[in-house]
MARVEXVO-948172 format. One record per residue: x, y, z of N, C-alpha, C in turn; residue in one letter; chain. Coordinates in Angstrom, 3 decimals. Layout:
n_east / n_north / n_up / ca_east / ca_north / ca_up / c_east / c_north / c_up / code / unit
X / Y / Z / X / Y / Z / X / Y / Z / A / A
...
// end
This chain:
n_east / n_north / n_up / ca_east / ca_north / ca_up / c_east / c_north / c_up / code / unit
111.678 / 47.715 / -183.800 / 111.574 / 47.622 / -182.348 / 111.720 / 46.173 / -181.941 / X / A
112.545 / 45.888 / -180.916 / 112.747 / 44.537 / -180.454 / 111.851 / 44.265 / -179.266 / X / A
111.329 / 43.042 / -179.214 / 110.557 / 42.641 / -178.060 / 111.475 / 42.589 / -176.851 / X / A
111.041 / 43.154 / -175.720 / 111.875 / 43.221 / -174.538 / 111.918 / 41.856 / -173.871 / X / A
113.130 / 41.356 / -173.617 / 113.271 / 40.065 / -172.976 / 114.324 / 40.076 / -171.882 / X / A
115.154 / 41.117 / -171.821 / 116.296 / 41.099 / -170.927 / 115.913 / 41.272 / -169.463 / X / A
114.738 / 41.848 / -169.169 / 114.378 / 42.136 / -167.802 / 114.038 / 40.875 / -167.033 / X / A
113.468 / 39.891 / -167.695 / 113.045 / 38.675 / -167.021 / 113.739 / 37.492 / -167.626 / X / A
113.825 / 36.394 / -166.885 / 114.506 / 35.195 / -167.353 / 113.483 / 34.252 / -167.941 / X / A
113.661 / 33.875 / -169.199 / 112.747 / 32.957 / -169.856 / 113.359 / 31.561 / -169.846 / X / A
112.516 / 30.538 / -169.661 / 113.012 / 29.172 / -169.556 / 112.498 / 28.265 / -170.660 / X / A
111.783 / 28.793 / -171.604 / 111.220 / 27.960 / -172.658 / 112.253 / 27.663 / -173.723 / X / A
112.069 / 26.531 / -174.383 / 112.975 / 26.166 / -175.461 / 112.415 / 26.582 / -176.802 / X / A
111.100 / 26.736 / -176.888 / 110.466 / 27.048 / -178.174 / 110.453 / 28.551 / -178.392 / X / A
110.262 / 28.960 / -179.626 / 110.140 / 30.381 / -179.940 / 109.163 / 30.535 / -181.071 / X / A
108.629 / 31.768 / -181.217 / 107.718 / 32.056 / -182.314 / 108.009 / 33.447 / -182.811 / X / A
107.390 / 33.814 / -183.938 / 107.614 / 35.139 / -184.510 / 106.285 / 35.793 / -184.767 / X / A
106.181 / 37.071 / -184.423 / 104.975 / 37.838 / -184.655 / 105.373 / 39.119 / -185.353 / X / A
104.776 / 39.370 / -186.512 / 105.036 / 40.575 / -187.314 / 106.516 / 40.895 / -187.391 / X / A
107.313 / 39.863 / -187.604 / 108.731 / 40.086 / -187.817 / 109.553 / 40.147 / -186.554 / X / A
108.946 / 40.025 / -185.347 / 109.698 / 40.093 / -184.107 / 109.871 / 38.693 / -183.546 / X / A
111.026 / 38.418 / -182.961 / 111.235 / 37.145 / -182.293 / 110.716 / 37.229 / -180.876 / X / A
109.837 / 36.318 / -180.491 / 109.219 / 36.351 / -179.182 / 109.509 / 35.067 / -178.439 / X / A
109.678 / 35.164 / -177.127 / 109.854 / 33.970 / -176.327 / 108.502 / 33.340 / -176.074 / X / A
108.413 / 32.054 / -176.232 / 107.180 / 31.314 / -176.023 / 107.410 / 30.390 / -174.845 / X / A
106.640 / 30.589 / -173.776 / 106.891 / 29.842 / -172.561 / 106.061 / 28.571 / -172.469 / X / A
105.412 / 28.159 / -173.551 / 104.555 / 26.981 / -173.505 / 105.342 / 25.722 / -173.240 / X / A
106.654 / 25.752 / -173.503 / 107.458 / 24.567 / -173.269 / 107.995 / 24.479 / -171.851 / X / A
107.668 / 25.454 / -171.010 / 108.164 / 25.440 / -169.645 / 107.486 / 24.340 / -168.855 / X / A
108.244 / 23.506 / -168.155 / 107.676 / 22.385 / -167.416 / 107.152 / 22.813 / -166.060 / X / A
107.482 / 24.024 / -165.633 / 107.052 / 24.508 / -164.327 / 105.651 / 25.079 / -164.426 / X / A
104.804 / 24.821 / -163.444 / 103.462 / 25.364 / -163.407 / 103.484 / 26.660 / -162.614 / X / A
102.901 / 27.736 / -163.224 / 103.002 / 29.043 / -162.591 / 101.659 / 29.575 / -162.124 / X / A
100.566 / 28.849 / -162.392 / 99.263 / 29.348 / -162.019 / 99.046 / 29.185 / -160.523 / X / A
98.700 / 30.282 / -159.858 / 98.554 / 30.259 / -158.410 / 97.192 / 29.709 / -158.016 / X / A
97.056 / 29.403 / -156.741 / 95.760 / 28.997 / -156.214 / 94.783 / 30.142 / -156.379 / X / A
93.508 / 29.814 / -156.559 / 92.433 / 30.793 / -156.728 / 92.537 / 31.533 / -158.051 / X / A
93.350 / 31.057 / -158.987 / 93.432 / 31.636 / -160.326 / 93.155 / 30.536 / -161.343 / X / A
92.465 / 30.881 / -162.405 / 92.102 / 29.922 / -163.434 / 92.891 / 30.202 / -164.698 / X / A
93.541 / 29.179 / -165.231 / 94.298 / 29.347 / -166.466 / 93.353 / 29.599 / -167.627 / X / A
93.677 / 30.603 / -168.433 / 92.909 / 30.909 / -169.650 / 93.546 / 30.171 / -170.813 / X / A
92.752 / 29.419 / -171.546 / 93.301 / 28.609 / -172.635 / 92.929 / 29.125 / -174.019 / X / A
91.952 / 29.995 / -174.113 / 91.514 / 30.499 / -175.412 / 91.704 / 32.011 / -175.481 / X / A
92.072 / 32.462 / -176.669 / 92.204 / 33.895 / -176.908 / 93.368 / 34.542 / -176.189 / X / A
94.392 / 33.765 / -175.874 / 95.558 / 34.313 / -175.181 / 96.442 / 35.030 / -176.197 / X / A
96.733 / 36.306 / -175.986 / 97.574 / 37.030 / -176.949 / 99.014 / 36.559 / -176.879 / X / A
99.718 / 36.687 / -177.965 / 101.138 / 36.321 / -177.974 / 102.009 / 37.457 / -177.467 / X / A
101.478 / 38.676 / -177.556 / 102.238 / 39.857 / -177.131 / 101.299 / 40.823 / -176.424 / X / A
101.812 / 41.440 / -175.350 / 101.116 / 42.567 / -174.727 / 102.096 / 43.730 / -174.640 / X / A
101.546 / 44.946 / -174.610 / 102.366 / 46.152 / -174.516 / 101.955 / 46.941 / -173.282 / X / A
102.927 / 47.331 / -172.504 / 102.637 / 48.069 / -171.277 / 102.106 / 49.464 / -171.584 / X / A
101.087 / 49.872 / -170.838 / 100.541 / 51.222 / -170.980 / 101.042 / 52.138 / -169.881 / X / A
101.761 / 51.577 / -168.939 / 102.343 / 52.326 / -167.829 / 103.562 / 51.555 / -167.360 / X / A
104.284 / 52.086 / -166.410 / 105.353 / 51.298 / -165.793 / 104.690 / 50.215 / -164.958 / X / A
104.778 / 48.962 / -165.399 / 103.988 / 47.875 / -164.837 / 104.792 / 47.053 / -163.832 / X / A
104.248 / 46.923 / -162.637 / 104.887 / 46.092 / -161.622 / 104.715 / 44.615 / -161.980 / X / A
105.674 / 43.812 / -161.546 / 105.628 / 42.377 / -161.752 / 105.298 / 41.675 / -160.442 / X / A
104.495 / 40.614 / -160.549 / 104.092 / 39.841 / -159.382 / 104.559 / 38.400 / -159.551 / X / A
104.737 / 37.722 / -158.400 / 105.206 / 36.328 / -158.463 / 104.087 / 35.365 / -158.830 / X / A
102.826 / 35.757 / -158.619 / 101.677 / 34.932 / -158.944 / 100.575 / 35.826 / -159.507 / X / A
99.614 / 35.247 / -160.222 / 98.528 / 36.053 / -160.785 / 97.495 / 36.433 / -159.735 / X / A
97.907 / 37.265 / -158.807 / 97.027 / 37.718 / -157.742 / 97.603 / 38.990 / -157.145 / X / A
96.751 / 39.966 / -156.896 / 97.219 / 41.220 / -156.304 / 97.669 / 41.027 / -154.867 / X / A
97.366 / 39.863 / -154.299 / 97.802 / 39.551 / -152.950 / 99.160 / 38.862 / -152.927 / X / A
99.703 / 38.555 / -154.101 / 100.986 / 37.866 / -154.157 / 102.125 / 38.856 / -153.936 / X / A
103.327 / 38.319 / -153.773 / 104.492 / 39.166 / -153.579 / 104.810 / 39.941 / -154.848 / X / A
105.252 / 41.178 / -154.668 / 105.798 / 41.915 / -155.806 / 107.109 / 41.254 / -156.193 / X / A
107.305 / 41.081 / -157.484 / 108.488 / 40.380 / -157.965 / 109.750 / 41.212 / -157.766 / X / A
109.583 / 42.522 / -157.597 / 110.726 / 43.391 / -157.342 / 111.218 / 44.153 / -158.545 / X / A
110.658 / 43.850 / -159.700 / 111.059 / 44.552 / -160.912 / 109.824 / 45.071 / -161.634 / X / A
110.039 / 45.909 / -162.610 / 108.928 / 46.498 / -163.362 / 109.239 / 46.465 / -164.844 / X / A
108.187 / 46.594 / -165.642 / 108.337 / 46.683 / -167.086 / 108.175 / 48.139 / -167.509 / X / A
109.036 / 48.594 / -168.380 / 108.981 / 49.984 / -168.831 / 107.709 / 50.245 / -169.629 / X / A
107.247 / 51.476 / -169.572 / 106.041 / 51.875 / -170.298 / 106.227 / 51.749 / -171.812 / X / A
105.148 / 51.356 / -172.503 / 105.090 / 51.280 / -173.963 / 106.139 / 50.338 / -174.546 / X / A
106.329 / 49.183 / -173.895 / 107.230 / 48.156 / -174.415 / 106.468 / 46.854 / -174.591 / X / A
106.767 / 46.093 / -175.652 / 106.054 / 44.836 / -175.915 / 106.723 / 43.658 / -175.205 / X / A
105.894 / 42.699 / -174.768 / 106.394 / 41.538 / -174.036 / 105.680 / 40.281 / -174.503 / X / A
106.452 / 39.206 / -174.657 / 105.887 / 37.920 / -175.052 / 105.080 / 37.329 / -173.906 / X / A
103.945 / 36.748 / -174.223 / 103.066 / 36.157 / -173.222 / 103.205 / 34.639 / -173.248 / X / A
103.456 / 34.039 / -172.074 / 103.547 / 32.591 / -171.983 / 102.246 / 31.962 / -171.546 / X / A
101.552 / 32.616 / -170.636 / 100.287 / 32.131 / -170.117 / 99.390 / 33.314 / -169.797 / X / A
98.102 / 33.014 / -169.610 / 97.159 / 34.002 / -169.117 / 96.305 / 33.330 / -168.054 / X / A
95.885 / 34.107 / -167.072 / 95.066 / 33.559 / -165.993 / 94.081 / 34.608 / -165.518 / X / A
93.031 / 34.123 / -164.864 / 92.030 / 35.008 / -164.278 / 91.956 / 34.691 / -162.788 / X / A
92.083 / 35.735 / -161.947 / 92.034 / 35.486 / -160.507 / 90.596 / 35.416 / -160.018 / X / A
90.415 / 35.168 / -158.722 / 89.068 / 34.957 / -158.196 / 88.221 / 36.218 / -158.217 / X / A
88.866 / 37.382 / -158.468 / 88.117 / 38.632 / -158.591 / 87.782 / 38.956 / -160.042 / X / A
88.193 / 38.063 / -160.947 / 87.907 / 38.264 / -162.363 / 88.942 / 39.075 / -163.106 / X / A
90.064 / 39.400 / -162.454 / 91.119 / 40.174 / -163.102 / 91.992 / 39.287 / -163.986 / X / A
92.383 / 39.814 / -165.136 / 93.234 / 39.078 / -166.072 / 94.699 / 39.348 / -165.744 / X / A
95.527 / 38.292 / -165.874 / 96.969 / 38.387 / -165.644 / 97.694 / 37.730 / -166.803 / X / A
98.897 / 38.226 / -167.099 / 99.711 / 37.627 / -168.154 / 101.081 / 37.265 / -167.595 / X / A
101.519 / 36.070 / -167.953 / 102.809 / 35.560 / -167.515 / 103.867 / 35.927 / -168.560 / X / A
104.864 / 36.711 / -168.154 / 105.866 / 37.188 / -169.110 / 107.278 / 36.750 / -168.753 / X / A
107.408 / 35.803 / -167.838 / 108.734 / 35.297 / -167.491 / 108.682 / 34.527 / -166.190 / X / A
109.756 / 33.871 / -165.813 / 109.785 / 33.082 / -164.602 / 109.415 / 33.943 / -163.397 / X / A
108.357 / 33.514 / -162.666 / 107.859 / 34.255 / -161.507 / 107.534 / 35.703 / -161.857 / X / A
107.062 / 35.946 / -163.053 / 106.811 / 37.321 / -163.492 / 105.448 / 37.415 / -164.164 / X / A
104.471 / 37.879 / -163.401 / 103.123 / 38.102 / -163.896 / 102.848 / 39.608 / -163.917 / X / A
102.131 / 40.034 / -164.927 / 101.758 / 41.443 / -165.038 / 100.240 / 41.538 / -165.100 / X / A
99.690 / 42.579 / -164.497 / 98.237 / 42.749 / -164.489 / 97.716 / 43.143 / -165.870 / X / A
96.575 / 42.603 / -166.245 / 95.993 / 42.935 / -167.539 / 95.640 / 44.400 / -167.680 / X / A
95.340 / 45.066 / -166.557 / 94.967 / 46.486 / -166.623 / 96.163 / 47.372 / -166.940 / X / A
97.368 / 46.817 / -166.827 / 98.567 / 47.612 / -167.089 / 99.108 / 47.435 / -168.499 / X / A
98.393 / 46.652 / -169.322 / 98.884 / 46.377 / -170.670 / 97.732 / 46.432 / -171.666 / X / A
98.088 / 46.510 / -172.929 / 97.138 / 46.324 / -174.016 / 97.620 / 45.157 / -174.865 / X / A
96.701 / 44.542 / -175.578 / 97.039 / 43.394 / -176.396 / 97.702 / 43.852 / -177.686 / X / A
98.818 / 43.227 / -178.048 / 99.483 / 43.506 / -179.313 / 100.696 / 44.407 / -179.162 / X / A
101.272 / 44.708 / -180.326 / 102.465 / 45.546 / -180.391 / 102.095 / 47.002 / -180.168 / X / A
103.036 / 47.837 / -179.706 / 102.758 / 49.268 / -179.618 / 102.531 / 49.848 / -181.001 / X / A
101.625 / 50.810 / -181.082 / 101.341 / 51.434 / -182.369 / 102.523 / 52.260 / -182.826 / X / A
102.780 / 52.193 / -184.129 / 103.854 / 53.016 / -184.691 / 103.428 / 54.468 / -184.620 / X / A
104.359 / 55.326 / -184.266 / 104.074 / 56.752 / -184.195 / 104.783 / 57.479 / -185.318 / X / A
104.102 / 58.446 / -185.853 / 104.684 / 59.262 / -186.917 / 105.081 / 60.608 / -186.337 / X / A
106.321 / 60.892 / -186.391 / 106.809 / 62.148 / -185.839 / 106.566 / 63.284 / -186.820 / X / A
105.993 / 64.352 / -186.288 / 105.737 / 65.515 / -187.130 / 107.059 / 66.116 / -187.583 / X / A
107.096 / 66.611 / -188.795 / 108.342 / 67.227 / -189.253 / 108.680 / 68.443 / -188.410 / X / A
109.946 / 68.724 / -188.248 / 110.358 / 69.882 / -187.474 / 109.911 / 71.155 / -188.182 / X / A
109.847 / 72.245 / -187.415 / 109.454 / 73.527 / -187.994 / 110.404 / 73.921 / -189.113 / X / A
111.701 / 73.692 / -188.902 / 112.669 / 74.083 / -189.922 / 112.463 / 73.298 / -191.211 / X / A
112.204 / 71.992 / -191.110 / 111.994 / 71.207 / -192.328 / 110.716 / 71.630 / -193.026 / X / A
109.698 / 72.031 / -192.244 / 108.451 / 72.513 / -192.846 / 108.689 / 73.826 / -193.581 / X / A
109.489 / 74.703 / -192.991 / 109.823 / 75.979 / -193.646 / 110.614 / 75.727 / -194.920 / X / A
111.583 / 74.828 / -194.854 / 112.389 / 74.510 / -196.039 / 111.508 / 73.979 / -197.168 / X / A
110.560 / 73.108 / -196.808 / 109.643 / 72.559 / -197.816 / 108.765 / 73.650 / -198.401 / X / A
108.291 / 74.549 / -197.539 / 107.443 / 75.650 / -197.986 / 108.171 / 76.536 / -198.981 / X / A
109.382 / 76.931 / -198.639 / 110.149 / 77.829 / -199.512 / 110.510 / 77.137 / -200.823 / X / A
110.896 / 75.876 / -200.748 / 111.221 / 75.131 / -201.969 / 110.014 / 75.034 / -202.893 / X / A
108.848 / 74.766 / -202.295 / 107.620 / 74.678 / -203.093 / 107.289 / 76.024 / -203.713 / X / A
107.398 / 77.084 / -202.932 / 107.086 / 78.421 / -203.447 / 107.987 / 78.776 / -204.623 / X / A
109.282 / 78.501 / -204.500 / 110.226 / 78.843 / -205.566 / 109.991 / 78.024 / -206.836 / X / A
109.397 / 76.840 / -206.671 / 109.152 / 76.000 / -207.852 / 108.120 / 76.622 / -208.799 / X / A
107.376 / 77.616 / -208.312 / 106.353 / 78.257 / -209.145 / 106.799 / 79.610 / -209.692 / X / A
108.066 / 79.942 / -209.536 / 108.568 / 81.183 / -210.123 / 108.332 / 81.165 / -211.630 / X / A
107.766 / 82.254 / -212.142 / 107.453 / 82.333 / -213.568 / 106.010 / 82.015 / -213.889 / X / A
105.251 / 81.484 / -212.906 / 103.825 / 81.216 / -213.136 / 103.087 / 82.538 / -213.297 / X / A
102.289 / 82.693 / -214.341 / 101.653 / 83.984 / -214.605 / 100.619 / 84.376 / -213.559 / X / A
100.485 / 85.681 / -213.363 / 99.447 / 86.208 / -212.484 / 98.107 / 86.095 / -213.211 / X / A
97.115 / 85.524 / -212.518 / 95.749 / 85.439 / -213.035 / 94.812 / 85.888 / -211.931 / X / A
93.977 / 86.855 / -212.219 / 93.059 / 87.370 / -211.222 / 92.144 / 86.246 / -210.726 / X / A
92.170 / 85.993 / -209.413 / 91.366 / 84.914 / -208.842 / 91.982 / 83.538 / -209.028 / X / A
93.193 / 83.471 / -209.615 / 93.822 / 82.187 / -209.893 / 94.315 / 81.493 / -208.629 / X / A
94.052 / 80.190 / -208.524 / 94.424 / 79.428 / -207.333 / 95.092 / 78.101 / -207.680 / X / A
95.561 / 77.973 / -208.921 / 96.211 / 76.738 / -209.364 / 97.492 / 77.095 / -210.117 / X / A
98.360 / 76.118 / -210.333 / 99.616 / 76.384 / -211.056 / 99.443 / 76.878 / -212.487 / X / A
98.234 / 76.858 / -213.010 / 98.024 / 77.443 / -214.341 / 97.987 / 78.961 / -214.265 / X / A
97.840 / 79.494 / -213.056 / 97.838 / 80.937 / -212.839 / 97.418 / 81.259 / -211.424 / X / A
98.140 / 82.183 / -210.764 / 97.851 / 82.549 / -209.377 / 97.597 / 84.040 / -209.260 / X / A
96.692 / 84.399 / -208.316 / 96.760 / 85.759 / -207.779 / 97.511 / 85.653 / -206.458 / X / A
97.667 / 86.764 / -205.744 / 98.565 / 86.743 / -204.579 / 98.122 / 85.757 / -203.504 / X / A
96.833 / 85.798 / -203.127 / 96.354 / 84.912 / -202.066 / 96.173 / 83.479 / -202.562 / X / A
95.881 / 83.325 / -203.839 / 95.787 / 81.979 / -204.400 / 97.140 / 81.284 / -204.376 / X / A
98.200 / 82.063 / -204.604 / 99.555 / 81.518 / -204.573 / 99.928 / 81.069 / -203.159 / X / A
99.755 / 81.936 / -202.164 / 100.138 / 81.579 / -200.798 / 99.307 / 80.407 / -200.278 / X / A
98.015 / 80.405 / -200.605 / 97.143 / 79.315 / -200.168 / 97.589 / 77.980 / -200.750 / X / A
97.882 / 77.973 / -202.053 / 98.265 / 76.733 / -202.731 / 99.608 / 76.217 / -202.198 / X / A
100.561 / 77.117 / -202.018 / 101.890 / 76.712 / -201.552 / 101.816 / 76.116 / -200.148 / X / A
101.098 / 76.767 / -199.246 / 100.983 / 76.231 / -197.882 / 100.301 / 74.875 / -197.869 / X / A
99.251 / 74.733 / -198.671 / 98.532 / 73.456 / -198.706 / 99.418 / 72.344 / -199.233 / X / A
100.147 / 72.623 / -200.310 / 100.994 / 71.603 / -200.924 / 102.191 / 71.251 / -200.051 / X / A
102.802 / 72.240 / -199.431 / 104.056 / 72.007 / -198.699 / 103.834 / 71.514 / -197.280 / X / A
102.767 / 71.956 / -196.627 / 102.570 / 71.637 / -195.216 / 101.260 / 70.952 / -194.898 / X / A
100.333 / 70.941 / -195.857 / 99.015 / 70.370 / -195.586 / 98.094 / 71.322 / -194.847 / X / A
98.560 / 72.541 / -194.581 / 97.752 / 73.516 / -193.857 / 96.838 / 74.282 / -194.806 / X / A
95.602 / 74.462 / -194.393 / 94.665 / 75.299 / -195.131 / 94.648 / 76.666 / -194.460 / X / A
95.081 / 77.685 / -195.167 / 95.177 / 79.019 / -194.556 / 94.111 / 79.967 / -195.093 / X / A
93.188 / 79.447 / -195.899 / 92.157 / 80.302 / -196.475 / 92.551 / 80.775 / -197.862 / X / A
91.560 / 81.184 / -198.649 / 91.834 / 81.509 / -200.040 / 91.983 / 82.982 / -200.341 / X / A
91.784 / 83.846 / -199.330 / 91.835 / 85.284 / -199.576 / 92.684 / 85.958 / -198.497 / X / A
93.156 / 87.157 / -198.795 / 94.087 / 87.821 / -197.883 / 93.516 / 87.989 / -196.487 / X / A
92.285 / 88.473 / -196.367 / 91.706 / 88.724 / -195.045 / 91.588 / 87.431 / -194.247 / X / A
91.180 / 86.348 / -194.893 / 91.096 / 85.058 / -194.207 / 92.478 / 84.596 / -193.756 / X / A
93.472 / 84.846 / -194.569 / 94.826 / 84.399 / -194.250 / 95.450 / 85.189 / -193.102 / X / A
94.927 / 86.354 / -192.806 / 95.409 / 87.127 / -191.666 / 95.254 / 86.345 / -190.359 / X / A
94.278 / 85.436 / -190.319 / 93.986 / 84.673 / -189.102 / 94.630 / 83.290 / -189.103 / X / A
95.553 / 83.059 / -190.035 / 96.166 / 81.731 / -190.155 / 97.228 / 81.464 / -189.093 / X / A
97.598 / 82.487 / -188.335 / 98.636 / 82.317 / -187.318 / 98.717 / 83.521 / -186.412 / X / A
99.874 / 83.699 / -185.806 / 100.101 / 84.781 / -184.849 / 100.628 / 86.020 / -185.556 / X / A
99.940 / 87.136 / -185.390 / 100.389 / 88.380 / -186.025 / 101.655 / 88.892 / -185.351 / X / A
102.539 / 89.478 / -186.146 / 103.799 / 90.011 / -185.644 / 104.218 / 91.175 / -186.537 / X / A
105.227 / 91.894 / -186.116 / 105.740 / 92.993 / -186.926 / 106.568 / 92.445 / -188.078 / X / A
106.718 / 93.247 / -189.103 / 107.541 / 92.844 / -190.246 / 108.985 / 92.625 / -189.792 / X / A
109.450 / 93.455 / -188.848 / 110.820 / 93.337 / -188.357 / 111.058 / 92.018 / -187.616 / X / A
109.984 / 91.414 / -187.096 / 110.096 / 90.154 / -186.354 / 109.891 / 88.930 / -187.243 / X / A
109.562 / 89.145 / -188.509 / 109.228 / 88.031 / -189.393 / 110.444 / 87.143 / -189.642 / X / A
110.180 / 85.845 / -189.817 / 111.221 / 84.886 / -190.186 / 110.766 / 84.127 / -191.424 / X / A
111.686 / 83.411 / -192.040 / 111.389 / 82.704 / -193.292 / 110.163 / 81.810 / -193.124 / X / A
109.275 / 81.869 / -194.119 / 108.053 / 81.077 / -194.097 / 106.838 / 81.830 / -193.620 / X / A
107.039 / 82.995 / -192.986 / 105.908 / 83.794 / -192.512 / 105.203 / 84.481 / -193.683 / X / A
103.940 / 84.815 / -193.459 / 103.178 / 85.568 / -194.452 / 103.397 / 87.058 / -194.226 / X / A
103.552 / 87.813 / -195.310 / 103.643 / 89.267 / -195.254 / 102.382 / 89.858 / -195.863 / X / A
101.811 / 90.856 / -195.199 / 100.569 / 91.465 / -195.673 / 100.763 / 92.959 / -195.906 / X / A
100.062 / 93.445 / -196.932 / 100.034 / 94.862 / -197.239 / 98.611 / 95.364 / -197.008 / X / A
98.485 / 96.473 / -196.300 / 97.170 / 97.035 / -195.994 / 96.825 / 96.861 / -194.524 / X / A
95.744 / 97.515 / -194.105 / 95.307 / 97.439 / -192.716 / 94.687 / 96.074 / -192.420 / X / A
94.855 / 95.625 / -191.168 / 94.267 / 94.348 / -190.795 / 92.756 / 94.391 / -190.998 / X / A
92.242 / 93.372 / -191.646 / 90.817 / 93.309 / -191.960 / 90.494 / 93.811 / -193.347 / X / A
91.463 / 94.475 / -193.987 / 91.241 / 94.977 / -195.356 / 92.537 / 94.910 / -196.165 / X / A
93.342 / 93.894 / -195.928 / 94.594 / 93.749 / -196.677 / 94.316 / 93.482 / -198.151 / X / A
95.255 / 93.897 / -198.981 / 95.053 / 93.770 / -200.420 / 96.166 / 92.984 / -201.115 / X / A
97.208 / 92.608 / -200.364 / 98.298 / 91.840 / -200.983 / 98.976 / 90.981 / -199.921 / X / A
99.498 / 89.806 / -200.356 / 100.159 / 88.883 / -199.439 / 101.282 / 88.166 / -200.171 / X / A
102.344 / 87.867 / -199.457 / 103.453 / 87.096 / -200.012 / 104.082 / 86.253 / -198.913 / X / A
105.088 / 85.489 / -199.254 / 105.787 / 84.621 / -198.295 / 107.201 / 85.148 / -198.100 / X / A
107.546 / 85.407 / -196.843 / 108.879 / 85.932 / -196.533 / 109.914 / 84.818 / -196.671 / X / A
111.026 / 85.131 / -197.327 / 112.086 / 84.152 / -197.563 / 113.283 / 84.350 / -196.650 / X / A
113.314 / 85.460 / -195.922 / 114.492 / 85.817 / -195.148 / 115.376 / 86.757 / -195.945 / X / A
116.340 / 87.354 / -195.277 / 117.295 / 88.255 / -195.945 / 116.604 / 89.371 / -196.714 / X / A
115.481 / 89.868 / -196.140 / 114.768 / 91.007 / -196.712 / 114.116 / 90.699 / -198.062 / X / A
113.874 / 89.419 / -198.346 / 113.245 / 89.026 / -199.606 / 111.924 / 88.300 / -199.356 / X / A
111.036 / 88.378 / -200.332 / 109.768 / 87.648 / -200.273 / 109.417 / 87.171 / -201.679 / X / A
108.506 / 86.204 / -201.739 / 108.046 / 85.683 / -203.026 / 106.537 / 85.850 / -203.079 / X / A
106.032 / 86.276 / -204.228 / 104.602 / 86.536 / -204.364 / 104.198 / 86.535 / -205.830 / X / A
102.892 / 86.439 / -206.045 / 102.315 / 86.680 / -207.373 / 101.921 / 88.160 / -207.378 / X / A
102.672 / 89.019 / -208.071 / 102.567 / 90.472 / -207.851 / 101.289 / 91.137 / -208.346 / X / A
101.083 / 91.129 / -209.676 / 99.964 / 91.876 / -210.254 / 99.779 / 91.445 / -211.700 / X / A
98.632 / 91.804 / -212.292 / 98.400 / 91.431 / -213.698 / 99.553 / 91.863 / -214.600 / X / A
99.919 / 90.988 / -215.520 / 101.011 / 91.276 / -216.445 / 102.348 / 90.796 / -215.931 / X / A
102.420 / 90.342 / -214.672 / 103.664 / 89.829 / -214.113 / 103.484 / 88.369 / -213.713 / X / A
104.581 / 87.761 / -213.235 / 104.568 / 86.358 / -212.834 / 105.099 / 86.235 / -211.416 / X / A
104.912 / 85.055 / -210.834 / 105.451 / 84.788 / -209.496 / 106.944 / 85.070 / -209.509 / X / A
107.396 / 85.860 / -208.542 / 108.812 / 86.223 / -208.525 / 109.256 / 86.567 / -207.103 / X / A
110.557 / 86.643 / -206.938 / 111.170 / 87.048 / -205.675 / 111.464 / 88.543 / -205.747 / X / A
111.108 / 89.255 / -204.689 / 111.339 / 90.702 / -204.636 / 111.993 / 91.061 / -203.307 / X / A
112.586 / 92.248 / -203.277 / 113.164 / 92.775 / -202.042 / 112.158 / 93.674 / -201.341 / X / A
112.123 / 93.581 / -200.019 / 111.299 / 94.516 / -199.252 / 111.945 / 95.894 / -199.329 / X / A
111.138 / 96.896 / -199.643 / 111.677 / 98.251 / -199.763 / 110.715 / 99.250 / -199.145 / X / A
111.209 / 100.415 / -198.848 / 110.363 / 101.461 / -198.279 / 109.300 / 101.913 / -199.280 / X / A
109.550 / 101.669 / -200.560 / 108.589 / 102.047 / -201.593 / 107.338 / 101.183 / -201.518 / X / A
107.508 / 99.903 / -201.163 / 106.364 / 98.991 / -201.086 / 106.567 / 98.123 / -199.844 / X / A
106.363 / 98.723 / -198.656 / 106.645 / 98.089 / -197.398 / 105.443 / 97.308 / -196.870 / X / A
105.608 / 96.041 / -196.489 / 104.504 / 95.288 / -195.881 / 104.041 / 95.973 / -194.583 / X / A
102.772 / 95.760 / -194.260 / 102.214 / 96.382 / -193.074 / 102.424 / 95.545 / -191.810 / X / A
102.317 / 94.223 / -191.933 / 102.543 / 93.325 / -190.801 / 102.775 / 91.921 / -191.324 / X / A
103.139 / 91.022 / -190.426 / 103.404 / 89.632 / -190.796 / 102.579 / 88.703 / -189.929 / X / A
102.436 / 87.455 / -190.361 / 101.739 / 86.419 / -189.606 / 102.582 / 85.143 / -189.628 / X / A
102.860 / 84.624 / -188.438 / 103.638 / 83.378 / -188.329 / 102.667 / 82.211 / -188.319 / X / A
102.771 / 81.368 / -189.350 / 101.873 / 80.224 / -189.489 / 102.521 / 78.951 / -188.958 / X / A
103.804 / 78.751 / -189.231 / 104.500 / 77.525 / -188.838 / 105.172 / 77.699 / -187.485 / X / A
// end
């Protein structure tokens, strides 16, 4: 992210760097910008402020001064040349020639980095890839680790590893992990349940194309199966 400088005209010759960003430093400006009835702050002046709203600019550090006619965009960082306190005790920051911004419209420092949540599709892809990586893992009654899974232990472990979601360790608990839907409405990544709601006895993960993956029963291993009328799921739950 670049420090915003194009909106206002800077007249300083010096420059400084903060956390890898080039910032304009107005300390070399020979012009005095502090208005009457405002006191220049000399200690604890931040080098950068970030707007928390669309911030109006003023020609002097006073709410009674003229509006400069321009504004700073929300959530953008700006180099600070001076700071002042007006006669009402309000803090102001000088961010360019004839350009003061109110302290209440900014926070000190750079904007916080945001982490974008993965898209639903990428979460589904990760879930299915993780589930398939355990094909061949033996069925173990009550098993909840890659050394052996039962049906609900498998779905619980896969969801936790792939998405960070805790869906519960047993079929009945997992029924409440999302929105219930019909099997015909299920999409890849949804949970498939066998049995009546509140007393289900089997669960797997739908892969799409009429296929699901599950830890089936004692003597078998995690595998991909086709949905059939012989062993038809009762309902599905959309978690992602």
